[in-house]
C-alpha positions as CSV (number, residue, x, y, z in Angstrom):
1,M,14.5,-13.1,16.5
2,N,13.5,-14.3,13.1
3,F,14.6,-12.3,10.1
4,K,15.4,-12.4,6.4
5,I,17.5,-9.9,4.5
6,N,17.2,-9.4,0.7
7,S,20.2,-11.1,-0.8
8,N,20.2,-8.5,-3.5
9,Q,20.9,-5.7,-1.0
10,N,24.5,-5.1,0.0
11,I,23.9,-3.7,3.4
12,S,25.4,-3.8,6.9
13,Q,23.4,-6.5,8.8
14,D,24.9,-5.5,12.2
15,I,23.8,-1.8,11.9
16,L,20.4,-2.9,10.7
17,E,19.9,-5.1,13.8
18,V,21.0,-2.2,16.0
19,Y,18.3,0.0,14.4
20,I,15.7,-2.7,15.0
21,S,16.7,-3.3,18.6
22,N,16.7,0.5,19.3
23,F,13.8,1.4,17.1
24,Y,11.9,3.5,19.6
25,N,14.9,5.4,20.8
26,S,16.5,6.3,17.5
27,G,15.6,7.3,13.9
28,K,13.5,10.1,12.5
29,I,9.7,9.7,12.7
30,F,8.1,9.7,9.2
31,S,4.7,8.5,10.2
32,G,3.2,7.5,13.5
33,G,-0.2,6.6,14.9
34,N,-2.2,4.2,16.9
35,R,-1.5,1.3,14.6
36,N,2.0,1.5,13.0
37,T,5.1,3.6,13.2
38,I,7.5,4.4,10.4
39,K,10.9,5.8,11.0
40,L,13.8,6.8,8.7
41,F,17.4,5.8,9.2
42,E,20.7,6.2,7.3
43,L,22.3,3.0,6.2
44,D,25.4,2.7,3.9
45,G,24.9,6.1,2.4
46,K,21.1,5.8,1.7
47,T,17.9,6.5,3.6
48,I,15.9,3.4,4.6
49,N,12.3,3.1,5.9
50,I,11.5,0.9,8.9
51,K,7.9,0.1,9.7
52,S,7.1,-1.2,13.1
53,F,3.7,-2.9,13.1
54,K,1.3,-2.5,16.0
55,I,1.8,-5.2,18.7
56,P,-0.9,-7.8,18.1
57,H,-3.5,-8.8,20.7
58,F,-3.4,-12.2,22.4
59,I,-5.2,-14.2,19.7
60,N,-3.2,-12.7,16.9
61,K,0.1,-13.2,18.7
62,I,-0.6,-16.9,18.5
63,A,-2.0,-16.8,15.0
64,Y,1.0,-15.0,13.6
65,R,3.3,-17.5,15.1
66,Y,1.6,-20.8,14.2
67,F,-1.1,-20.1,11.5
68,R,-0.5,-16.9,9.6
69,K,2.5,-15.0,8.3
70,S,3.1,-11.7,10.1
71,K,2.4,-8.4,8.4
72,A,6.1,-7.7,8.1
73,K,6.8,-11.1,6.4
74,R,3.9,-10.7,4.0
75,S,5.0,-7.1,3.2
76,F,8.6,-8.4,2.4
77,E,7.4,-11.4,0.3
78,F,4.7,-9.4,-1.6
79,A,7.2,-6.6,-2.4
80,T,9.6,-9.2,-3.8
81,R,6.8,-10.8,-5.8
82,L,5.6,-7.4,-7.2
83,L,9.1,-6.5,-8.4
84,E,9.4,-9.9,-10.1
85,M,6.1,-9.1,-11.9
86,N,7.4,-5.7,-12.9
87,I,5.1,-3.7,-10.6
88,G,6.6,-0.8,-8.7
89,T,7.1,-0.8,-5.0
90,P,10.1,0.4,-2.8
91,Q,12.9,-2.1,-2.8
92,P,12.4,-4.6,0.0
93,I,15.4,-4.9,2.3
94,A,14.5,-7.1,5.3
95,F,11.8,-8.2,7.8
96,Y,12.3,-8.9,11.5
97,E,10.0,-10.8,13.9
98,N,10.4,-11.0,17.7
99,Y,8.6,-13.6,19.8
100,D,7.8,-14.1,23.4
101,F,6.4,-17.2,25.2
102,V,2.9,-16.6,23.8
103,G,3.7,-15.8,20.2
104,L,4.6,-12.8,18.0
105,K,5.7,-9.9,20.1
106,D,6.6,-7.3,17.5
107,S,7.6,-7.1,13.8
108,Y,9.4,-4.8,11.4
109,Y,9.5,-4.3,7.6
110,V,12.5,-2.6,6.1
111,C,12.6,-1.0,2.6
112,E,14.2,1.8,0.7
113,H,12.8,5.3,1.2
114,L,11.7,7.0,-1.9
115,A,12.4,10.7,-2.2
116,D,10.6,13.3,-4.4
117,V,7.3,11.4,-4.4
118,F,3.7,12.3,-3.8
119,E,0.5,10.3,-3.1
120,F,-2.5,9.6,-5.3
121,R,-4.4,11.3,-2.4
122,D,-2.9,14.6,-3.5
123,L,-4.8,14.3,-6.8
124,V,-8.0,13.7,-4.9
125,E,-7.6,16.7,-2.6
126,N,-6.2,19.2,-5.1
127,K,-8.0,19.6,-8.4
128,S,-5.4,22.1,-9.6
129,F,-2.5,19.6,-9.1
130,E,0.0,20.0,-12.0
131,N,-0.6,17.4,-14.8
132,R,-3.5,16.0,-12.8
133,T,-5.5,14.5,-15.7
134,K,-2.3,13.0,-17.2
135,I,-1.3,11.4,-13.9
136,I,-4.8,10.0,-13.4
137,R,-4.8,8.5,-16.9
138,Q,-1.4,6.9,-16.4
139,F,-2.5,5.6,-13.0
140,A,-5.5,3.9,-14.7
141,Q,-3.0,2.2,-17.1
142,F,-0.9,1.1,-14.1
143,S,-4.0,-0.3,-12.4
144,F,-4.9,-2.2,-15.6
145,K,-1.4,-3.6,-15.8
146,M,-1.8,-4.8,-12.2
147,H,-5.1,-6.4,-13.0
148,Q,-3.8,-8.1,-16.1
149,K,-1.2,-9.8,-13.9
150,G,-3.8,-11.0,-11.5
151,I,-2.8,-8.7,-8.6
152,E,-5.6,-7.7,-6.3
153,F,-4.3,-5.0,-4.0
154,L,-6.8,-5.1,-1.1
155,D,-5.6,-1.7,0.2
156,H,-5.7,0.0,-3.1
157,S,-6.6,3.4,-1.5
158,P,-5.4,7.0,-2.2
159,G,-2.6,6.9,0.4
160,N,-1.1,3.6,-0.7
161,T,0.3,4.6,-4.2
162,L,3.4,6.8,-4.3
163,I,4.0,8.7,-7.6
164,Q,7.3,10.0,-8.9
165,K,7.8,12.1,-12.0
166,R,10.4,10.8,-14.4
167,L,12.9,12.9,-16.4
168,D,10.8,12.3,-19.6
169,G,7.7,13.9,-18.0
170,D,5.8,10.6,-17.4
171,Y,5.2,9.1,-14.0
172,E,6.2,6.0,-12.1
173,F,3.8,4.4,-9.5
174,Y,4.8,2.5,-6.4
175,L,2.5,0.5,-4.1
176,V,3.1,0.6,-0.4
177,D,1.4,-0.9,2.7
178,L,1.5,-4.3,1.1
179,N,0.4,-6.8,3.7
180,R,-3.0,-7.5,2.2
181,M,-2.9,-8.8,-1.4
182,N,-4.3,-11.6,-3.4
183,F,-2.7,-13.1,-6.5
184,H,-5.0,-14.6,-9.1
185,S,-4.5,-16.4,-12.4
186,S,-6.9,-13.8,-13.8
187,M,-9.3,-11.1,-12.7
188,D,-12.9,-10.7,-14.0
189,F,-14.5,-7.4,-14.7
190,E,-16.4,-7.2,-11.4
191,L,-13.3,-7.8,-9.3
192,R,-11.3,-5.3,-11.4
193,M,-13.9,-2.5,-10.9
194,K,-14.4,-3.3,-7.2
195,N,-10.6,-3.0,-6.7
196,L,-10.8,0.6,-7.9
197,S,-13.6,1.6,-5.6
198,R,-11.6,3.1,-2.7
199,L,-9.5,5.6,-4.6
200,T,-11.7,8.7,-4.9
201,P,-15.3,9.9,-4.2
202,H,-15.1,12.4,-7.2
203,K,-17.0,11.3,-10.2
204,E,-14.8,13.4,-12.6
205,M,-11.8,11.4,-11.5
206,I,-13.8,8.1,-12.1
207,E,-14.7,9.4,-15.6
208,I,-11.1,10.0,-16.5
209,M,-10.0,6.6,-15.1
210,S,-12.8,4.7,-16.8
211,S,-12.1,6.5,-20.1
212,E,-8.4,5.4,-19.9
213,Y,-9.1,1.9,-18.7
214,A,-11.5,1.4,-21.6
215,K,-8.6,2.1,-24.1
216,V,-6.7,-0.9,-22.9
217,Y,-9.6,-3.2,-21.9
218,P,-11.6,-3.7,-25.1
219,E,-13.8,-6.4,-23.5
220,K,-16.1,-3.7,-22.1
221,K,-17.4,-0.4,-23.4
222,E,-16.4,2.8,-21.7
223,T,-20.0,3.4,-20.6
224,E,-20.1,0.0,-18.9
225,I,-16.7,0.6,-17.2
226,L,-17.8,4.0,-15.9
227,A,-21.1,2.7,-14.6
228,K,-19.6,-0.2,-12.8
229,M,-16.7,1.8,-11.4
230,W,-19.0,4.4,-10.1
231,F,-21.4,1.8,-8.7
232,Y,-18.7,0.2,-6.5
233,T,-17.3,3.7,-5.6
234,N,-20.7,4.7,-4.3
235,E,-21.1,1.4,-2.4
236,F,-17.7,1.9,-0.7
237,Q,-18.4,5.5,0.2
238,E,-21.8,4.7,1.7
239,K,-20.2,2.0,3.9
240,F,-17.3,4.3,4.8
241,Q,-19.6,7.1,5.9
242,R,-21.8,4.7,7.8
243,K,-18.8,3.5,9.8
244,K,-17.9,7.1,10.5
245,R,-21.4,7.9,11.8
246,I,-21.3,4.8,14.1
247,K,-17.9,5.7,15.5
248,K,-19.1,9.2,16.2
249,V,-22.1,7.9,18.1
250,V,-20.0,5.4,20.1
251,K,-17.5,8.2,20.9
252,F,-20.4,10.4,22.1
253,W,-21.8,7.8,24.4
254,K,-18.4,7.0,25.9
255,K,-18.1,10.6,27.1
């Protein structure tokens, strides 16, 4: 087993290793599917979140051992880097990797579990969400801050930003599902707008986001930002719907 525990976290290593070793027989399921499973555990008086990544196929087993970092390790390292750059994400606690004679067998990412949060997806699906416009505007500012720091979050999608209301009425944003990120010295206009293309299919949300982004990005007019953001959003939605149609046809012919 290969692992690393955040030196800033005062936790019980022995208990954590027991949780990892008995992951599928203990804990409370928070999210499960064909790809990854997330469970909640109690550790030293607080709730932690352990994500078990899908067991890789043969080629990736080798790749993740010799050529690429595992998703768990990348998640841990990217979370640490985001916090160093003052970008919100749940506190990283540890990552674990197990190997067999071929390569990577399974891997786990451990972080704090945030309570009283909701997803950006809730704003997409519920137009009457409380303070919706205010949250969208603050999210646009958060995304701008990310871009200014050169952070390209490749999975910048509606389910991967958690939002928490502060006591002063404003909102904090936390990125999750971190294993695909690029860090640049700077990001140009096209890359910034493309990075916002997966968030919502609703033009009224894009209009709010572009209006707020323009306030802090004087290099471009609001009309240019809106046009480009909407262009990339449409491009993504067309590709997404095309994939859905193809999957539907494949599923039909498999019957």
